[in-house]
N, C-alpha and C positions, 0 to 999 in steps of 0.2 A: 515816696514821701507824701505826707498828707497835704498836698498843695491846695491853696485857697480853701482851707477849712476841711475839706472832705475828699476822700479818694473817690475815683470814678467807680470802683468796685462797690464801696459801701453805698454810694448813691444808687447804683443799679439795683441792689437788693431792696433798699428802702422804697424806691420807686416801683418795684415789683409789688410791694404791699399796697401802694397807692393804686396801682392798676386794678388789683383785686377789688378794692372798695368801690372804685368808680364803676367797674363792670357790674357790681352787684346793685348799685343804687342810681346810676345816672344814665342809663340807656347806652346808645352806641354813638351819639354825636361826637363825644370826646375822642373816640377811636379814629375819627376821620382826620384828626389833627395830630401830628407827631412832633411836638416841640423838641428842640435839641436837648439831649440829655435825659429824655424820658423813654420809658419802655411801654409798649403796647402789647396786646395779647400774643400777637404772632412772634414777638421777640423772645417770649419765655420758652424755656426748654420743653421738650415733649413730655407728656404725662397728663392723663385725663383728670387727675386730681390736683394739679399744680396750684390752681387758684385757692382751693381750700387749705392747702398746706401753707401758702404764704399768709393766709389769714391766721392760721395757728401760730406761726412764728411771731406775728404781731402781738400775741398774748404774752410774749416774753418781755415786752416793753412797757407793761403796765406798772403803775406805782407799786402794786403788791409784789410783783415778781422781780423787779429790778430797781426799786426805790427804797424808801425808808422802812417799810415793813420787812423787807428782805434784810437790810442792815441790822435792824433791831433784833430779829429772830436769830440770825446767823452769826452776828459779830458782837453786838453790844453786850450780850449775855456772857461773853468770855471773861476770864480773869485779866486779860490784856487790854481791855477796852473800857471806856467810860461813856456814858450817854452824851455828855458835853452840852451843847446848846447854851441856854441861859438859865437863870434861876427859876423863871416861870415854867419853862418846859420841863425842867428837871423835877420840879415839885409835882407835876402831873404824871410824868412817865418814869422818872428815875426809880421810884419805889418798885415798879414792875420789872424793869429790864436790868437795872443795876443791883437792886436789893432783893429781887426774886419773890416779891409779894404779888404773884400773878393774880390778875383779875379775870372774872368770868366774862367780862365784856370790856374790850379796849379796842379803839379803832385800828391800831396797828396789826394786832393779831387777827381781828375780825377781817380786815382787808387781806391779810396774808392767806387766810382760808379761802375767801371768796375769789381772789385772783388766781389761786392755783386750781380751784375747781372750774373757773371760767376757762383757763388754759386747757384743762382736761376735756371740757366739753368741745372746745375747738378741735382738739385732736380726734375725739370720737366722731365728729362730723366727717372727717377724712376716712377713718377706719371703717365706719359702718357703711359708707358710700360704696366700698368695694363690693358689697353684696349685690349691688345692682349692675355690676360690670361682668358680662359673660366671659370674656376672654381678656383679662387685664394684661396690658403691656408690661414690659420690664420697668419702664418709666413709672407706671402707676404703682407697681409693687414697691419701688423705691420711695415714692411719695408716702405710701402707707408706713414704710419703715421709718421715715422721718417723723411721722406723727407718733409712732410707737416710741421712738426715742424721747420725744418731748413729753409724752404721757408718763413714761418711766421716770424721767427727771422730776416731773411734778409730784408723782407719788413718793419718790425718794425723799423729797423735801417734806412732804406731809407726814410720812411715817416717822421721820427723825424729829419732827416738831411736835406732833400731837400723839404719836403712838398709834393706837388703833383708830382707823378712820374708815368711812364707807368706800367701797370700790364701786365706781360707776363706769361701766365699760360699754355704754350705749349712748345714743344721742338723746339728750333731754328735750322733750317737746312740750312739757308743762311742768309746773312747780311740783305737783304731786309725784311725778315720776322720779324726781331727784331725791325723794325721801327713802333712804336705805339704812339699814343697821350697820354698825361698825364691823369690819373684818379684823381677824387677828393679825398681829404683826407678822407672823410667819406667812399667812396667806397673802398679805400685801407684798412681801418680798418675793414670793413665788410669782405673783402677778408681774412685778417689775422684772424679774428674771426672764420671763417669757417675752415681754416687750423688748427688752434690751437685746436678748439673744437674736431676735428677728432683725433688729436694727444692725447688729454686728454682721449678720449674714448678708444683708442686702445693700447697705450703704456704701458709697464710693469712698476711697481714701481721701479724695479731694474733689472740690467743685471748681471748675474753671469759671472765674468771673463772678462767683456767688459766695463770698465769704459769709460766715454766720450760719450757713446751712449745715445740718447735722452730717457728720462723717463717721466712717467706721472707727476712727480714733476717738471721737467724742463718745460713741457708744461703748467702746472698750473702757474708756476712762470712767464712765458712770458704773459700768460693770465692776471695775476694780474697786471703786468706792463702796458699792453695796456689799461686795465680798468682805472688804476690810471691816465694815460696820458689824459684820457677823463673825469676824475672826476666822474666815475661811481663807487661810493664808496661801495654800497651794493654788487655789483657783485665782486668787487676787494676783499672785505673782505671775501666773500664766497670762492673764489679761494685760497686766502692766508691761510684760516683756513683748507682747504682740505690738503694743504701741511703740516701744523703744526700738524694736527691730524693723518697724515699718519704714524708717528713714524720713518720715514726713516732718517730724519735729526734732528740735535740738535745743541746746543751751547757748547758742551763739549770740543772742541779744545781750548786750551788757546790762547788768541788773538795773542800773539807774535809768535805763531807757525803756524798760518793759512797759511802764505805765504812761508813757508819753504818746500823744496822739499819732505821731508819725510812725509808731511801732504797733499800731493796732493790726490785728490779724497776722502777727509775725509767726515765725517758726516756734516761738514759745507758747503760742495760744492754741489750745485744743478746743475750747468752747467759749465763745465770746458773743455777748448780745450786742447787736449792731444798732447804732444810733445815727440819725441824720438831722442836722439843723444847720442851715446855711443863711439864715436871715429871711428866707422866703419860704422854703419848705421846712416843715417841722414834723419829723418822725423821730423825735428824740426821746431820751430817758431822763429821769430825775436823779439818777445816782449821784452825780457830782454835786448838784445843788443842795441835796439834803445833807452833805458832809462838808460843803464849802465853808471857808473861813467866815465867821459871823462878825462882820464889821460894818463899816459905813463907807459910802462913796465907792472908790475903786476896790475897796476891800469888803464890800457887801457881796460875797460870793455864794451865800446860801444860808442854811439853817444851823450849821455847825454841830450836827449830831455825829456820834460814832467817832470818838477821838482816842488815840493811843494813850495809855496811862503809864505811870512810872514803872510798873512791873514789866511791861514789854520793853521799855527803854533799858532797864537794867539787865535784860536777858541778852542783849547784844554783847558779843565779845569785844575787847578793845580794838578800836579802829575798823570795825566791821562796816564796810561801805553801805550795807543794807540799812543801817540805822538812819543815815542821812536820806536815803531813798524812801523811807517809810514814814518818818516823823518830820512834820513841818512846824517850826517854832515861831511863836510870836516874838517880834523884835529881832529876828535874824533873816539872813538872805534866803530867798525862796528857790535858789538854784538857777534862776533866770536873771539875776542881777538886780532884783527888787527886794527891799527890806520891809518885812511886815511891821505894822505898828506894834508897839510894846504894851499898849493899853487895851488889847482885845480881851473878851471875856474868858478865854481859855489860853493856857500857856502853850499848848500844842494841838496839832490838827493832823488829819489823815492825808499824808502827801500822795498816797496812791489814788486819791480821788481829786487831785489838784490839776487844774487845767492850765494850758499854756497862755500866759498873759498876752502874747502877740495875737493869738486867735480871739481872745476876749475883746481886745481893742479893735481888731479888724471887723468883727461882727457887731460891735457895740452892745455886747451881751455878756454878762458875768456868770451865767448860771449853767454852763456846760452841758446843754442838752445834746451836744454833738459827741459826747464822750462815751465810748464803748465800755461795757461792763465785762471785765475779765472774770469768767466763772471757773474754768479749770485751766491751769497752766501745766506745761510739761514737767516743770520741776516738782510739782505736787505728785505727779505719777511716778517720777524717778524715786522720790523719797518713800512713797508707798511701796514700791518694789524693794527698796532697801529694808524697810520695816518687815515686809512679809518674808523676805529671805532670812532675816535675822531670827524671826519667830520660828521659822521652820528648823533652823539650826543645822549643824554639820559643817565641816570645813568648806565645802564648795559653796554653800549658801552664805557663810560668813564672808567668803571672798567676794561674792556678789554684792552683799550688803555694803561692805567697805568701798567697793568700786563705785556703786551708785551714790553713796554718801559723798565720796570725794569729788565726783563730777559736779555736784551742786556746790560744794565748798570752793572748788577751783574756779568756777564761774564767778562766785561772789568775791573772791579775793582779787580778781581782775589782774593777775600777773604780779601782784605784790606778795612775794614769798615771805615777807616778814609778819604777815597776819594770817589768821584762820589756819593754823597748822593742820595737816591731815590727821584724821582720827585713825589710830593704829590698833586699838584694843581688840582682842578677839574674844573677850569675855562677853557672853551674850547679854547679861544684865547691864554691863557698862555701855555696850554698843546700843542697846535699847534706849538708854537715857540720852546718848549722843544723837540718835536719830530723832527722838522726840524734841530735843532742844533745837535741832536743825529745822524741824517743821515750824517751831514757834517763831524763829527769826526770819526764815526764808519766806514764810507765808503770813507774816504779821499783818493784821488788818484785812485779811483776805477771806474771812468767813469760814475758816477751817478749825480754829482753835477750840471753840466750845464743843463741837462734835468730836474732835480728837479726844478731848478729856473724857467725854462720855464713853466712847468706844474703848478707851484704855482703862476705864473703870476707876479713874482717879479724880473724877470731877468733884466729889464732896471734899476730899482732903485738900485739893488744890484751891477750891473756892474759899474754904475756911482759912487756908494759909494766906490768901490774898485779902482777907478781912471781910469776906462775904459770909459771915457766920450764920446768916439766915438760910443759906442754901441747903436744901435737902435733896435726896435722891429723886423725890417726886418732881423736882424742878427741871429734870431732864425733859419733861413734856409739859406743854401748856394744856390748860383745860380746853375742851371743845367750846367754841364760841356759844354762849348761852342762847343767843338768838336762834342758832341752828337746832339746839336741843328743844327749845320751845316750839319752833316751827314744825318739828317732826311729830309732835303729838305723842311722845313717848317711845318712838321707834329708835331714835338716836340717843344713846345713853351717855351721860356725862362720864368723863374719866373718873375712876373710883376715888382717886386722891382728892377730888374737888367736889364730891357730892355732899 
């Protein structure tokens, strides 16, 4: 349980980040003092690139990679979400992220680009350092694999968001060296494939005492997602089944507890960005505050962006417990015995980013910087396995698809046989729709829906059906931030739909 705000394991990882920064900038005096609960260099696991790897992990906690830009790009654009906030914010950003009038320059997408390339540069610092090591240890090779996992993840986000982008696989030493032309989408995916394959080969199944570090399961999960994005169903199924058969993950966490602080880094979580804030140390993330209830006093929990809309609410089957775990309603109980005011600027909020009121009171802080960001859940991979098996077809694969789908529905119904009946159809088209529906409700507000619609090729019809009549196929990708195009002096070419 997350006693006194933060588990020892999460504190350990976060303080490892702190150690790296202090080593880099403050000399050795600090190392002579070992305050209780803090790590120094000799406490860190073996591996000559360990410090640079921890610096790379810190890149996940930026606003761009785990804050509002991430929510805007990955979730607000979907048919199931609304920008939210208040009328002032909506007037400025709503036309871009809810109505798909993309701008050549907006701080959210500009930040998203900058933050992901900053993360890539941190990983390149690790990877290129290997060249200077004559006989790298196994620990060092694992460090490089961690960096390649993070780099692959960053490029997967960039290629899904912007399409063709520059590949930078070296350490940037000056601004001019960062100016590179775009690579094709195929070339970017080949680059990701190589990074993730090395991560799969080298990373451990688990890290003792270091949650949040990349594992073989996390690498296989990203591999599964990249294959699904390209409709490479046989490869995707093999990667997903490697995760399923590992025994590291399962669906044992009750659905309503998955996004509670005490269930961080559970058997459900494959890849999770770690946060630490205890009132003294602040290695937190902004994820919860950017989506927190926008009220006053005790209900001033954040900016109120990224809220579920009626389309998502209507998608839940009768009495599906996931509805209550996903949507937080103004004027209703929050699940902790508190009733939200009924005069808030929005009728509903994202409950999957809602923090424990007891922790807020204990810390005297409303903004949830201690709240981990769940990036990839086990249920996501089980449903991708179901989808891949169904697309491959044949009796054996249909059996697999039905089994994987039922595993997710069984956990959701929580022992109540009167709800969420098992799906039994063996018709491929009908089963496809059932799996797609299950992804919508199981992963509601979890940054998957927009990219699912795109890879299914139904984004235009779905958006139009949801009332987003301005959406066009070109809106799958944002324009390259214009400042980057201008800075390149003609080397970086704007996406053709935005020239």
